[in-house]
C-alpha positions in Angstrom: 37.1 -92.5 -13.7 38.1 -91.5 -10.2 36.5 -92.6 -7.0 36.4 -90.6 -3.8 38.3 -92.5 -1.1 36.3 -90.9 1.7 33.3 -92.8 2.9 30.0 -91.5 1.6 27.9 -92.7 4.5 27.2 -89.9 7.0 25.0 -90.1 10.0 21.8 -88.1 9.3 19.1 -87.6 11.8 16.0 -85.3 11.4 12.9 -84.5 13.4 9.8 -82.7 12.1 7.2 -80.9 14.3 4.2 -79.1 13.0 3.5 -75.5 14.1 -0.2 -74.5 14.0 0.5 -71.1 12.6 1.9 -69.6 9.4 3.5 -66.7 11.2 7.2 -67.1 11.8 7.0 -65.4 15.2 4.8 -68.3 16.4 7.2 -71.1 15.5 9.4 -71.0 18.5 7.7 -73.8 20.4 7.8 -76.2 17.4 11.5 -75.4 16.7 12.4 -75.9 20.4 10.5 -79.2 20.5 12.1 -80.4 17.3 15.6 -79.5 18.6 15.0 -81.2 21.9 13.8 -84.4 20.2 16.8 -84.3 17.8 19.3 -83.9 20.6 17.7 -86.8 22.6 18.0 -89.0 19.5 21.6 -88.1 18.9 22.4 -88.8 22.6 20.6 -92.1 22.4 22.5 -93.1 19.3 26.0 -91.8 20.1 26.1 -91.7 23.9 27.3 -88.1 23.8 25.6 -84.8 24.0 26.5 -82.9 20.7 25.9 -79.6 22.4 28.9 -80.3 24.7 31.2 -81.0 21.7 33.9 -78.3 21.2 32.5 -77.6 17.8 28.9 -77.3 19.0 25.8 -78.6 17.4 25.4 -77.7 13.7 21.9 -78.2 12.3 19.9 -77.3 9.2 16.4 -75.9 9.4 13.7 -76.7 6.8 10.3 -75.1 6.8 7.4 -76.4 4.7 3.8 -75.4 4.4 1.2 -77.8 5.6 -2.6 -77.3 5.6 -2.8 -76.1 9.2 0.5 -74.3 9.6 4.1 -75.1 8.9 6.2 -78.3 9.3 9.5 -77.4 11.0 12.3 -79.9 10.4 15.8 -79.8 12.0 18.5 -82.0 10.4 21.8 -83.0 11.8 24.6 -84.5 9.7 27.6 -85.9 11.3 
């Protein structure tokens, strides 16, 4: 059996905001709000703005149906 010497703990942060429409063209405000909240959380936790990092900010987007629209989730993994 081999073990991976790299640490398996990675910083993961996510924010979910609900959009009140099922039309993708209407999700902009929810995505912008989710990104803003996520960036503020990262800054509070790390003391640095990830958007100013030379590598930029790399996030994942997850969209899930909810009764009155869509739940927009942005996820950042360090």
